[in-house]
DODOBA-748692 format. One record per residue (C-alpha): residue in three letters; x, y negated, z negated; residue number from 1. Coordinates in pm, whole numbers, plus 50000, padded with zeros to 5 digits. Example, Ala and Ser with C-alpha at 12.3 -4.5 7.8 and 13.67 -1.06 7.14 Angstrom:
% residues 2
r:ALA&east:51230&north:50450&up:49220&k:1
r:SER&east:51367&north:50106&up:49286&k:2
This chain:
% residues 500
r:MET&east:47965&north:50220&up:47788&k:1
r:THR&east:48194&north:50523&up:47790&k:2
r:GLU&east:48523&north:50518&up:47977&k:3
r:PRO&east:48477&north:50593&up:48348&k:4
r:THR&east:48572&north:50941&up:48465&k:5
r:LEU&east:48453&north:50898&up:48826&k:6
r:LEU&east:48554&north:50625&up:49069&k:7
r:HIS&east:48209&north:50469&up:49112&k:8
r:GLU&east:48175&north:50440&up:48735&k:9
r:LEU&east:48440&north:50166&up:48750&k:10
r:LEU&east:48197&north:49963&up:48958&k:11
r:ASP&east:47896&north:50046&up:48742&k:12
r:ARG&east:48080&north:49933&up:48430&k:13
r:ALA&east:48187&north:49611&up:48603&k:14
r:ALA&east:47829&north:49547&up:48717&k:15
r:ALA&east:47706&north:49593&up:48358&k:16
r:ARG&east:47971&north:49363&up:48213&k:17
r:TRP&east:47989&north:49095&up:48483&k:18
r:PRO&east:47675&north:49129&up:48700&k:19
r:ASP&east:47686&north:48776&up:48842&k:20
r:ARG&east:48062&north:48744&up:48880&k:21
r:PRO&east:48200&north:48749&up:49238&k:22
r:ALA&east:48338&north:49092&up:49319&k:23
r:VAL&east:48447&north:49073&up:49683&k:24
r:SER&east:48474&north:48782&up:49926&k:25
r:THR&east:48569&north:48715&up:50286&k:26
r:MET&east:48565&north:48384&up:50469&k:27
r:ALA&east:48208&north:48469&up:50569&k:28
r:SER&east:48047&north:48597&up:50250&k:29
r:THR&east:48071&north:48673&up:49878&k:30
r:ILE&east:47896&north:48948&up:49681&k:31
r:THR&east:47870&north:48989&up:49306&k:32
r:TYR&east:47943&north:49303&up:49110&k:33
r:ALA&east:47571&north:49369&up:49068&k:34
r:GLU&east:47515&north:49327&up:49443&k:35
r:LEU&east:47809&north:49555&up:49526&k:36
r:ALA&east:47680&north:49825&up:49293&k:37
r:ALA&east:47332&north:49805&up:49447&k:38
r:ALA&east:47477&north:49819&up:49799&k:39
r:SER&east:47679&north:50129&up:49707&k:40
r:ARG&east:47364&north:50303&up:49580&k:41
r:ARG&east:47177&north:50224&up:49903&k:42
r:LEU&east:47463&north:50365&up:50106&k:43
r:ALA&east:47483&north:50673&up:49882&k:44
r:SER&east:47117&north:50736&up:49972&k:45
r:LEU&east:47200&north:50689&up:50340&k:46
r:LEU&east:47487&north:50939&up:50323&k:47
r:HIS&east:47285&north:51188&up:50121&k:48
r:GLY&east:46986&north:51155&up:50354&k:49
r:ALA&east:47218&north:51223&up:50651&k:50
r:GLY&east:47316&north:51555&up:50497&k:51
r:LEU&east:47647&north:51468&up:50331&k:52
r:ARG&east:47702&north:51665&up:50013&k:53
r:ARG&east:47965&north:51718&up:49749&k:54
r:GLY&east:48287&north:51850&up:49903&k:55
r:ARG&east:48224&north:51701&up:50250&k:56
r:ARG&east:48439&north:51426&up:50406&k:57
r:LEU&east:48372&north:51077&up:50543&k:58
r:VAL&east:48611&north:50890&up:50778&k:59
r:VAL&east:48589&north:50511&up:50800&k:60
r:VAL&east:48765&north:50299&up:51064&k:61
r:ALA&east:48666&north:49941&up:50989&k:62
r:ARG&east:48780&north:49585&up:50930&k:63
r:SER&east:48815&north:49457&up:50573&k:64
r:ALA&east:48462&north:49352&up:50479&k:65
r:PRO&east:48229&north:49386&up:50175&k:66
r:GLU&east:48050&north:49689&up:50320&k:67
r:VAL&east:48375&north:49888&up:50306&k:68
r:PRO&east:48410&north:49897&up:49924&k:69
r:ALA&east:48035&north:49959&up:49901&k:70
r:LEU&east:48079&north:50261&up:50129&k:71
r:LEU&east:48377&north:50397&up:49931&k:72
r:TYR&east:48187&north:50378&up:49603&k:73
r:ALA&east:47883&north:50532&up:49774&k:74
r:ALA&east:48086&north:50834&up:49882&k:75
r:SER&east:48210&north:50872&up:49524&k:76
r:ARG&east:47852&north:50880&up:49393&k:77
r:ILE&east:47764&north:51194&up:49590&k:78
r:GLY&east:48101&north:51372&up:49568&k:79
r:VAL&east:48211&north:51300&up:49926&k:80
r:ALA&east:48585&north:51242&up:49982&k:81
r:PHE&east:48649&north:50936&up:50197&k:82
r:SER&east:48938&north:50862&up:50431&k:83
r:LEU&east:48979&north:50495&up:50519&k:84
r:LEU&east:49183&north:50425&up:50832&k:85
r:HIS&east:49326&north:50102&up:50972&k:86
r:GLU&east:49080&north:49923&up:51201&k:87
r:GLN&east:49317&north:49971&up:51498&k:88
r:VAL&east:49329&north:50352&up:51471&k:89
r:ARG&east:49169&north:50508&up:51777&k:90
r:GLY&east:49248&north:50748&up:52060&k:91
r:ARG&east:49489&north:51031&up:51984&k:92
r:PRO&east:49566&north:50928&up:51621&k:93
r:LEU&east:49194&north:50921&up:51540&k:94
r:ALA&east:49141&north:51254&up:51717&k:95
r:HIS&east:49412&north:51403&up:51495&k:96
r:VAL&east:49237&north:51284&up:51177&k:97
r:LEU&east:48896&north:51407&up:51292&k:98
r:ASP&east:49035&north:51749&up:51378&k:99
r:ASP&east:49244&north:51767&up:51061&k:100
r:CYS&east:48991&north:51673&up:50793&k:101
r:GLU&east:48670&north:51768&up:50982&k:102
r:PRO&east:48447&north:51495&up:50840&k:103
r:ALA&east:48068&north:51512&up:50833&k:104
r:MET&east:48045&north:51144&up:50933&k:105
r:LEU&east:48253&north:50878&up:51108&k:106
r:VAL&east:48200&north:50505&up:51065&k:107
r:ALA&east:48368&north:50314&up:51348&k:108
r:ASP&east:48304&north:50024&up:51582&k:109
r:THR&east:48415&north:50139&up:51926&k:110
r:ALA&east:48211&north:50348&up:52167&k:111
r:GLU&east:48519&north:50558&up:52240&k:112
r:SER&east:48564&north:50648&up:51873&k:113
r:LEU&east:48197&north:50727&up:51821&k:114
r:ALA&east:48204&north:50944&up:52135&k:115
r:MET&east:48489&north:51142&up:51979&k:116
r:ALA&east:48266&north:51206&up:51680&k:117
r:THR&east:47973&north:51313&up:51897&k:118
r:ASP&east:48195&north:51553&up:52093&k:119
r:ARG&east:48289&north:51720&up:51765&k:120
r:GLY&east:47939&north:51736&up:51621&k:121
r:ILE&east:48014&north:51458&up:51373&k:122
r:LEU&east:47752&north:51195&up:51281&k:123
r:GLY&east:47850&north:50844&up:51388&k:124
r:TYR&east:47756&north:50502&up:51250&k:125
r:THR&east:47888&north:50156&up:51329&k:126
r:ALA&east:48013&north:49929&up:51052&k:127
r:ASP&east:47734&north:49687&up:51142&k:128
r:ASP&east:47479&north:49966&up:51084&k:129
r:ILE&east:47635&north:50029&up:50745&k:130
r:ALA&east:47639&north:49658&up:50654&k:131
r:ARG&east:47271&north:49612&up:50743&k:132
r:ARG&east:47170&north:49905&up:50523&k:133
r:ALA&east:47403&north:49808&up:50238&k:134
r:PHE&east:47278&north:49451&up:50206&k:135
r:ASP&east:46912&north:49500&up:50287&k:136
r:ALA&east:46761&north:49356&up:49971&k:137
r:THR&east:46423&north:49506&up:50057&k:138
r:ALA&east:46558&north:49863&up:50058&k:139
r:ASP&east:46542&north:50090&up:49755&k:140
r:ASP&east:46867&north:50065&up:49560&k:141
r:SER&east:46819&north:50363&up:49329&k:142
r:ALA&east:47087&north:50631&up:49336&k:143
r:PRO&east:47004&north:50955&up:49520&k:144
r:ASP&east:46942&north:51277&up:49332&k:145
r:ALA&east:47276&north:51430&up:49431&k:146
r:ASP&east:47501&north:51695&up:49283&k:147
r:PRO&east:47749&north:51481&up:49086&k:148
r:PRO&east:48122&north:51530&up:49140&k:149
r:LEU&east:48364&north:51645&up:48874&k:150
r:ALA&east:48664&north:51441&up:48768&k:151
r:VAL&east:48891&north:51701&up:48930&k:152
r:ASP&east:48713&north:51680&up:49267&k:153
r:PRO&east:48881&north:51499&up:49559&k:154
r:VAL&east:48765&north:51140&up:49604&k:155
r:CYS&east:49004&north:51018&up:49870&k:156
r:LEU&east:49228&north:51140&up:50152&k:157
r:ILE&east:49490&north:50882&up:50250&k:158
r:TYR&east:49667&north:50951&up:50576&k:159
r:THR&east:50029&north:50850&up:50566&k:160
r:SER&east:50312&north:50876&up:50813&k:161
r:GLY&east:50658&north:50999&up:50729&k:162
r:THR&east:50917&north:51237&up:50861&k:163
r:THR&east:50655&north:51462&up:51020&k:164
r:SER&east:50530&north:51398&up:51374&k:165
r:LEU&east:50163&north:51353&up:51278&k:166
r:PRO&east:50010&north:51172&up:50978&k:167
r:LYS&east:49931&north:51387&up:50677&k:168
r:ALA&east:49664&north:51324&up:50415&k:169
r:VAL&east:49744&north:51281&up:50047&k:170
r:VAL&east:49459&north:51420&up:49837&k:171
r:SER&east:49356&north:51214&up:49533&k:172
r:THR&east:49106&north:51328&up:49272&k:173
r:HIS&east:48885&north:51099&up:49063&k:174
r:GLN&east:49095&north:51183&up:48758&k:175
r:GLN&east:49427&north:51099&up:48924&k:176
r:THR&east:49292&north:50782&up:49081&k:177
r:LEU&east:49148&north:50647&up:48757&k:178
r:PHE&east:49464&north:50728&up:48564&k:179
r:ALA&east:49671&north:50536&up:48820&k:180
r:VAL&east:49431&north:50240&up:48814&k:181
r:GLY&east:49438&north:50220&up:48433&k:182
r:ALA&east:49814&north:50259&up:48409&k:183
r:ILE&east:49879&north:49991&up:48672&k:184
r:GLN&east:49633&north:49748&up:48511&k:185
r:SER&east:49797&north:49803&up:48171&k:186
r:GLN&east:50117&north:49657&up:48316&k:187
r:LEU&east:49985&north:49389&up:48555&k:188
r:SER&east:49704&north:49262&up:48329&k:189
r:TYR&east:49467&north:49122&up:48590&k:190
r:ARG&east:49216&north:48891&up:48420&k:191
r:ASP&east:48842&north:48847&up:48466&k:192
r:ASP&east:48903&north:48491&up:48592&k:193
r:ASP&east:49163&north:48598&up:48850&k:194
r:VAL&east:49115&north:48563&up:49224&k:195
r:VAL&east:49319&north:48836&up:49391&k:196
r:TYR&east:49393&north:48742&up:49752&k:197
r:CYS&east:49456&north:49063&up:49947&k:198
r:PRO&east:49617&north:49016&up:50292&k:199
r:LEU&east:49675&north:49391&up:50311&k:200
r:PRO&east:49453&north:49638&up:50497&k:201
r:LEU&east:49229&north:49843&up:50269&k:202
r:SER&east:49357&north:50153&up:50450&k:203
r:PHE&east:49693&north:50083&up:50280&k:204
r:ASP&east:49656&north:50219&up:49926&k:205
r:TYR&east:49828&north:49907&up:49790&k:206
r:GLY&east:49538&north:49708&up:49938&k:207
r:MET&east:49265&north:49957&up:49848&k:208
r:TYR&east:49369&north:49970&up:49484&k:209
r:GLN&east:49315&north:49594&up:49453&k:210
r:LEU&east:48942&north:49677&up:49468&k:211
r:PHE&east:48969&north:49931&up:49188&k:212
r:ILE&east:49194&north:49720&up:48964&k:213
r:GLY&east:48961&north:49428&up:49031&k:214
r:ALA&east:48663&north:49632&up:48911&k:215
r:THR&east:48856&north:49739&up:48601&k:216
r:SER&east:48948&north:49381&up:48508&k:217
r:GLY&east:48649&north:49188&up:48646&k:218
r:ALA&east:48873&north:49002&up:48891&k:219
r:HIS&east:48742&north:48857&up:49216&k:220
r:VAL&east:48905&north:49025&up:49519&k:221
r:TRP&east:48929&north:48808&up:49831&k:222
r:LEU&east:48982&north:49011&up:50149&k:223
r:GLY&east:49221&north:48843&up:50390&k:224
r:ARG&east:49330&north:48962&up:50730&k:225
r:PRO&east:49583&north:49246&up:50741&k:226
r:ALA&east:49946&north:49133&up:50721&k:227
r:GLU&east:49875&north:48759&up:50736&k:228
r:VAL&east:50205&north:48587&up:50808&k:229
r:GLY&east:50095&north:48275&up:50999&k:230
r:PRO&east:49991&north:47924&up:50887&k:231
r:ALA&east:49645&north:48052&up:50792&k:232
r:LEU&east:49799&north:48237&up:50497&k:233
r:LEU&east:49867&north:47921&up:50297&k:234
r:ARG&east:49535&north:47760&up:50395&k:235
r:ASN&east:49344&north:48070&up:50289&k:236
r:LEU&east:49526&north:48101&up:49957&k:237
r:VAL&east:49442&north:47739&up:49878&k:238
r:HIS&east:49080&north:47781&up:49992&k:239
r:ALA&east:49032&north:48096&up:49783&k:240
r:LYS&east:49200&north:47937&up:49479&k:241
r:ALA&east:49407&north:48255&up:49460&k:242
r:THR&east:49582&north:48334&up:49134&k:243
r:VAL&east:49722&north:48681&up:49226&k:244
r:LEU&east:49891&north:48784&up:49551&k:245
r:PRO&east:49978&north:49149&up:49620&k:246
r:ALA&east:50247&north:49101&up:49883&k:247
r:VAL&east:50483&north:49283&up:50113&k:248
r:PRO&east:50814&north:49121&up:50215&k:249
r:ALA&east:50675&north:48976&up:50540&k:250
r:VAL&east:50394&north:48801&up:50351&k:251
r:ALA&east:50628&north:48665&up:50081&k:252
r:ASP&east:50875&north:48541&up:50345&k:253
r:ALA&east:50598&north:48371&up:50539&k:254
r:LEU&east:50453&north:48202&up:50231&k:255
r:ALA&east:50797&north:48077&up:50124&k:256
r:ARG&east:50854&north:47921&up:50468&k:257
r:LEU&east:50507&north:47765&up:50476&k:258
r:LEU&east:50546&north:47611&up:50131&k:259
r:ALA&east:50887&north:47471&up:50225&k:260
r:ARG&east:50750&north:47300&up:50535&k:261
r:LYS&east:50429&north:47150&up:50402&k:262
r:ALA&east:50366&north:46897&up:50128&k:263
r:GLY&east:50021&north:46888&up:49975&k:264
r:ALA&east:49789&north:47137&up:49813&k:265
r:VAL&east:49938&north:47461&up:49686&k:266
r:PRO&east:49751&north:47768&up:49559&k:267
r:PRO&east:49729&north:47822&up:49181&k:268
r:LEU&east:49919&north:48151&up:49204&k:269
r:ARG&east:50025&north:48291&up:48868&k:270
r:LEU&east:50134&north:48642&up:48975&k:271
r:LEU&east:50296&north:48799&up:49280&k:272
r:THR&east:50346&north:49175&up:49306&k:273
r:ASN&east:50531&north:49390&up:49556&k:274
r:THR&east:50569&north:49757&up:49629&k:275
r:GLY&east:50662&north:49978&up:49924&k:276
r:ALA&east:50965&north:49783&up:50045&k:277
r:THR&east:51243&north:49582&up:49883&k:278
r:MET&east:51148&north:49219&up:49827&k:279
r:PRO&east:51411&north:48972&up:49957&k:280
r:GLY&east:51568&north:48771&up:49676&k:281
r:PRO&east:51581&north:48442&up:49871&k:282
r:ALA&east:51205&north:48455&up:49928&k:283
r:LEU&east:51139&north:48498&up:49556&k:284
r:THR&east:51376&north:48211&up:49473&k:285
r:ALA&east:51195&north:47983&up:49718&k:286
r:LEU&east:50851&north:48085&up:49589&k:287
r:ARG&east:50949&north:48025&up:49228&k:288
r:ALA&east:51082&north:47680&up:49318&k:289
r:ALA&east:50760&north:47588&up:49501&k:290
r:LEU&east:50525&north:47747&up:49244&k:291
r:PRO&east:50672&north:47688&up:48896&k:292
r:LYS&east:50395&north:47883&up:48718&k:293
r:LEU&east:50443&north:48193&up:48934&k:294
r:ARG&east:50547&north:48518&up:48767&k:295
r:VAL&east:50676&north:48813&up:48969&k:296
r:GLN&east:50633&north:49184&up:48901&k:297
r:LEU&east:50820&north:49417&up:49133&k:298
r:MET&east:50711&north:49780&up:49161&k:299
r:PHE&east:50814&north:50108&up:49318&k:300
r:GLY&east:50561&north:50353&up:49446&k:301
r:LEU&east:50438&north:50565&up:49731&k:302
r:THR&east:50104&north:50709&up:49835&k:303
r:GLU&east:50173&north:51040&up:49661&k:304
r:CYS&east:50171&north:50874&up:49316&k:305
r:LYS&east:50043&north:50521&up:49384&k:306
r:ARG&east:50292&north:50357&up:49144&k:307
r:ALA&east:50595&north:50506&up:48981&k:308
r:THR&east:50756&north:50208&up:48810&k:309
r:ILE&east:50665&north:49845&up:48735&k:310
r:MET&east:50890&north:49564&up:48614&k:311
r:PRO&east:50785&north:49335&up:48329&k:312
r:PRO&east:50693&north:48984&up:48446&k:313
r:ASP&east:51005&north:48821&up:48597&k:314
r:GLY&east:51209&north:49122&up:48491&k:315
r:ASP&east:51398&north:49099&up:48821&k:316
r:LEU&east:51576&north:48789&up:48689&k:317
r:SER&east:51740&north:48978&up:48402&k:318
r:ARG&east:51774&north:49312&up:48583&k:319
r:PRO&east:51830&north:49227&up:48949&k:320
r:GLY&east:51781&north:49520&up:49182&k:321
r:SER&east:51557&north:49717&up:48946&k:322
r:SER&east:51203&north:49833&up:49026&k:323
r:GLY&east:51104&north:49870&up:48661&k:324
r:ARG&east:51022&north:50152&up:48422&k:325
r:ALA&east:50783&north:50444&up:48452&k:326
r:LEU&east:50410&north:50387&up:48403&k:327
r:PRO&east:50282&north:50467&up:48052&k:328
r:GLY&east:50220&north:50840&up:48019&k:329
r:THR&east:50455&north:50931&up:48305&k:330
r:GLU&east:50826&north:50975&up:48360&k:331
r:VAL&east:51065&north:50891&up:48643&k:332
r:PHE&east:51408&north:51048&up:48677&k:333
r:VAL&east:51653&north:51154&up:48946&k:334
r:VAL&east:51767&north:51504&up:49037&k:335
r:ASP&east:52050&north:51660&up:49233&k:336
r:GLU&east:52007&north:51886&up:49536&k:337
r:SER&east:51930&north:52181&up:49307&k:338
r:GLY&east:51658&north:51994&up:49118&k:339
r:ASN&east:51866&north:51938&up:48804&k:340
r:ARG&east:51812&north:51612&up:48620&k:341
r:LEU&east:52102&north:51369&up:48646&k:342
r:PRO&east:52227&north:51142&up:48365&k:343
r:PRO&east:52185&north:50762&up:48369&k:344
r:GLY&east:52390&north:50588&up:48637&k:345
r:GLU&east:52411&north:50880&up:48880&k:346
r:ILE&east:52237&north:50858&up:49217&k:347
r:GLY&east:51994&north:51134&up:49307&k:348
r:GLU&east:51647&north:51199&up:49444&k:349
r:ILE&east:51382&north:50995&up:49265&k:350
r:THR&east:51129&north:51228&up:49100&k:351
r:VAL&east:50797&north:51136&up:48938&k:352
r:ARG&east:50606&north:51341&up:48683&k:353
r:GLY&east:50268&north:51268&up:48525&k:354
r:PRO&east:49894&north:51236&up:48586&k:355
r:ASN&east:49959&north:50976&up:48858&k:356
r:VAL&east:50106&north:51247&up:49083&k:357
r:MET&east:49839&north:51333&up:49337&k:358
r:SER&east:49715&north:51680&up:49429&k:359
r:GLY&east:49927&north:51733&up:49738&k:360
r:TYR&east:49868&north:51725&up:50111&k:361
r:TRP&east:49543&north:51825&up:50279&k:362
r:ARG&east:49584&north:52165&up:50443&k:363
r:ARG&east:49966&north:52148&up:50421&k:364
r:PRO&east:50050&north:52415&up:50160&k:365
r:GLU&east:50417&north:52452&up:50258&k:366
r:LEU&east:50481&north:52077&up:50252&k:367
r:THR&east:50288&north:52047&up:49925&k:368
r:ALA&east:50498&north:52320&up:49764&k:369
r:MET&east:50817&north:52145&up:49876&k:370
r:ARG&east:50724&north:51792&up:49764&k:371
r:PHE&east:50514&north:51883&up:49456&k:372
r:PRO&east:50700&north:52161&up:49272&k:373
r:LYS&east:50554&north:52264&up:48936&k:374
r:ALA&east:50746&north:52155&up:48629&k:375
r:ALA&east:50719&north:52327&up:48291&k:376
r:GLY&east:50367&north:52444&up:48376&k:377
r:LEU&east:50218&north:52101&up:48299&k:378
r:PHE&east:50209&north:51849&up:48582&k:379
r:PRO&east:50358&north:51892&up:48926&k:380
r:GLU&east:50662&north:51684&up:48998&k:381
r:LEU&east:50678&north:51464&up:49303&k:382
r:ARG&east:51009&north:51480&up:49485&k:383
r:THR&east:50989&north:51148&up:49663&k:384
r:GLY&east:51271&north:51201&up:49910&k:385
r:ASP&east:51395&north:50855&up:49805&k:386
r:HIS&east:51726&north:50796&up:49635&k:387
r:GLY&east:51816&north:50587&up:49335&k:388
r:TRP&east:51942&north:50589&up:48979&k:389
r:VAL&east:51808&north:50517&up:48631&k:390
r:ASP&east:51991&north:50312&up:48368&k:391
r:ASP&east:52019&north:50386&up:47995&k:392
r:ASP&east:51694&north:50200&up:47926&k:393
r:GLY&east:51494&north:50391&up:48185&k:394
r:TYR&east:51488&north:50121&up:48454&k:395
r:LEU&east:51487&north:50254&up:48809&k:396
r:TYR&east:51719&north:50119&up:49080&k:397
r:PHE&east:51616&north:50209&up:49432&k:398
r:VAL&east:51902&north:50288&up:49673&k:399
r:GLY&east:51729&north:50402&up:49991&k:400
r:ARG&east:51452&north:50606&up:50144&k:401
r:ARG&east:51507&north:50954&up:50277&k:402
r:ASP&east:51502&north:50828&up:50635&k:403
r:ASP&east:51715&north:50517&up:50580&k:404
r:ILE&east:52028&north:50692&up:50454&k:405
r:TYR&east:52277&north:50746&up:50735&k:406
r:LYS&east:52648&north:50797&up:50797&k:407
r:GLU&east:52864&north:50504&up:50906&k:408
r:ARG&east:53234&north:50570&up:50964&k:409
r:GLY&east:53195&north:50888&up:50761&k:410
r:PHE&east:53033&north:50717&up:50459&k:411
r:ARG&east:52672&north:50737&up:50340&k:412
r:VAL&east:52502&north:50399&up:50389&k:413
r:SER&east:52156&north:50271&up:50294&k:414
r:ALA&east:51972&north:50068&up:50557&k:415
r:THR&east:51788&north:49893&up:50272&k:416
r:GLU&east:52118&north:49772&up:50123&k:417
r:VAL&east:52244&north:49646&up:50460&k:418
r:GLU&east:51919&north:49460&up:50527&k:419
r:ALA&east:51932&north:49292&up:50186&k:420
r:ALA&east:52292&north:49188&up:50248&k:421
r:ALA&east:52208&north:49049&up:50592&k:422
r:ARG&east:51933&north:48831&up:50448&k:423
r:LEU&east:52192&north:48675&up:50218&k:424
r:VAL&east:52390&north:48547&up:50518&k:425
r:THR&east:52311&north:48178&up:50555&k:426
r:GLY&east:52096&north:48124&up:50863&k:427
r:VAL&east:51942&north:48473&up:50872&k:428
r:ASP&east:51563&north:48461&up:50833&k:429
r:ALA&east:51485&north:48833&up:50860&k:430
r:ALA&east:51674&north:49158&up:50915&k:431
r:ALA&east:51609&north:49524&up:50984&k:432
r:VAL&east:51838&north:49819&up:51047&k:433
r:LEU&east:51775&north:50090&up:51302&k:434
r:THR&east:51954&north:50402&up:51183&k:435
r:PRO&east:52184&north:50575&up:51433&k:436
r:THR&east:52075&north:50840&up:51681&k:437
r:ASP&east:52274&north:51079&up:51899&k:438
r:ARG&east:52289&north:50807&up:52165&k:439
r:THR&east:52306&north:50480&up:51972&k:440
r:PRO&east:52498&north:50356&up:51668&k:441
r:ALA&east:52335&north:50194&up:51367&k:442
r:THR&east:52190&north:49862&up:51483&k:443
r:LEU&east:52120&north:49550&up:51279&k:444
r:ALA&east:51840&north:49335&up:51424&k:445
r:VAL&east:51819&north:48980&up:51288&k:446
r:VAL&east:51604&north:48672&up:51333&k:447
r:THR&east:51850&north:48384&up:51326&k:448
r:THR&east:52008&north:48095&up:51515&k:449
r:LEU&east:52350&north:48256&up:51467&k:450
r:SER&east:52512&north:48494&up:51712&k:451
r:GLY&east:52533&north:48864&up:51636&k:452
r:ASP&east:52909&north:48838&up:51581&k:453
r:GLU&east:52861&north:48551&up:51335&k:454
r:VAL&east:52614&north:48760&up:51135&k:455
r:LEU&east:52855&north:49055&up:51120&k:456
r:LEU&east:53129&north:48820&up:51006&k:457
r:GLY&east:52905&north:48682&up:50732&k:458
r:LEU&east:52824&north:49035&up:50617&k:459
r:ARG&east:53187&north:49084&up:50516&k:460
r:GLU&east:53122&north:48852&up:50222&k:461
r:GLN&east:52822&north:49056&up:50110&k:462
r:ILE&east:52901&north:49428&up:50145&k:463
r:GLU&east:53191&north:49660&up:50205&k:464
r:GLU&east:53341&north:49665&up:50554&k:465
r:PHE&east:53255&north:50033&up:50610&k:466
r:LYS&east:52883&north:49962&up:50556&k:467
r:ILE&east:52858&north:49695&up:50825&k:468
r:PRO&east:52685&north:49821&up:51142&k:469
r:ARG&east:52891&north:49806&up:51459&k:470
r:ARG&east:52604&north:49653&up:51653&k:471
r:CYS&east:52401&north:49340&up:51574&k:472
r:LEU&east:52121&north:49208&up:51795&k:473
r:VAL&east:51944&north:48874&up:51765&k:474
r:VAL&east:51566&north:48896&up:51820&k:475
r:ASP&east:51287&north:48639&up:51819&k:476
r:ARG&east:51083&north:48832&up:51564&k:477
r:LEU&east:51058&north:49162&up:51382&k:478
r:PRO&east:50745&north:49354&up:51486&k:479
r:LEU&east:50521&north:49447&up:51195&k:480
r:SER&east:50292&north:49742&up:51134&k:481
r:GLY&east:49933&north:49697&up:51021&k:482
r:ASN&east:50058&north:49720&up:50661&k:483
r:GLY&east:50298&north:49430&up:50709&k:484
r:LYS&east:50611&north:49646&up:50712&k:485
r:VAL&east:50870&north:49640&up:50989&k:486
r:ASP&east:50756&north:49861&up:51277&k:487
r:ARG&east:51086&north:50032&up:51355&k:488
r:LYS&east:50956&north:50223&up:51656&k:489
r:SER&east:50844&north:49900&up:51819&k:490
r:LEU&east:51170&north:49734&up:51720&k:491
r:ALA&east:51370&north:50014&up:51880&k:492
r:ALA&east:51169&north:49971&up:52200&k:493
r:MET&east:51229&north:49594&up:52188&k:494
r:VAL&east:51606&north:49606&up:52151&k:495
r:GLY&east:51658&north:49898&up:52389&k:496
r:GLY&east:52018&north:49918&up:52485&k:497
r:GLY&east:52094&north:49544&up:52476&k:498
r:ALA&east:52403&north:49399&up:52316&k:499
r:GLY&east:52431&north:49132&up:52054&k:500
């Protein structure tokens, strides 16, 4: 079979190679690769029969379930670009997406959301409707006679927040998506006997890409609940016999605590990955102690390029603080404020160049031109807005995101660095920094049995005095977003104007 050039061809190749192998599971059901491919063809016929054609858009607001990947592959078959949103998106945020991308169809489960679609002349289906059609074994599962997409056509719009007031959609083509999938798999090496336990929402591209890397490798993807951090996480990993865990810091922290508290069965994890936020060192130390066969691969990436760098297995032990080297066929470097490349060791804006750089933002030409400037007439560059430096061997060291660099006592400080230092203070379980505003100073929020003053005192042994926030508050928990990252808006509302 020739190499796939369209997203759904990943699934078709997997179904040909491993028809009876489990493709996707939840606690309620499991489907094979052959069953998933057939379900995607049935749904492609449904979409095509409803009038969706190449170039149109589909918005999906649904829980993680087997019908979701079937629907994504179905859209690919007929050239429809899909946008998958978190299951909790509704009201004004959903209205923004519907008005922004103007889909031909919405799949959602609330009457309010479907009414929004009706008001805008958009077809509406429930996820249950989709599931019944997808897995109706009596229905015809032949592909519709549709105008096939090109590799350069959009396949996905991923809405992502940032420094703008409303979410913006990153446009990914089939070509860009498949390049990213292949490049990531070349470094992570998922196996056809792996069970990938995904506690991340599929609306988060880190979660969604587990489906595509799974189809490339023949791995079995087990869909957990978004941002699992409670006792069920360990039970589910053991039940699924998980060998791979794509994690965010909250998930890794939770698993480390659960393993430390409970003797008995442990999951057969062989690989843990991380991207999107700095992984706490103490959590990795605890996980390695509890799971001696575990290997760790840290990564740096963002929606606009999926992955930029990946560490070799356990490379963080020999190069602490690094996020790895550029994906094969791409390059990562840092530039100054004028866009000039900086030499190794100098801090600048992290820039990515290669086929993994996506097409830009949907209907945001000015923002696209700013973040995706053309370079040498070949590929656009992605100016990430994040800061870091590259060593002589090409390894990237992340310093801070655009919105976590702030001034403290006249010096530039990274919230990421302060948070990492706080977690090294004995007794601190979790930490997050709220950057200063016109009315409030930088604030360190910590989950700990210590007092705020004791934490600030302990920080003096970890970082320079001028980097230590003037305000430290003790909280019961750090609120998390649907992607398992710290929800800083909710945290700011929690701490208000209290004192530590």
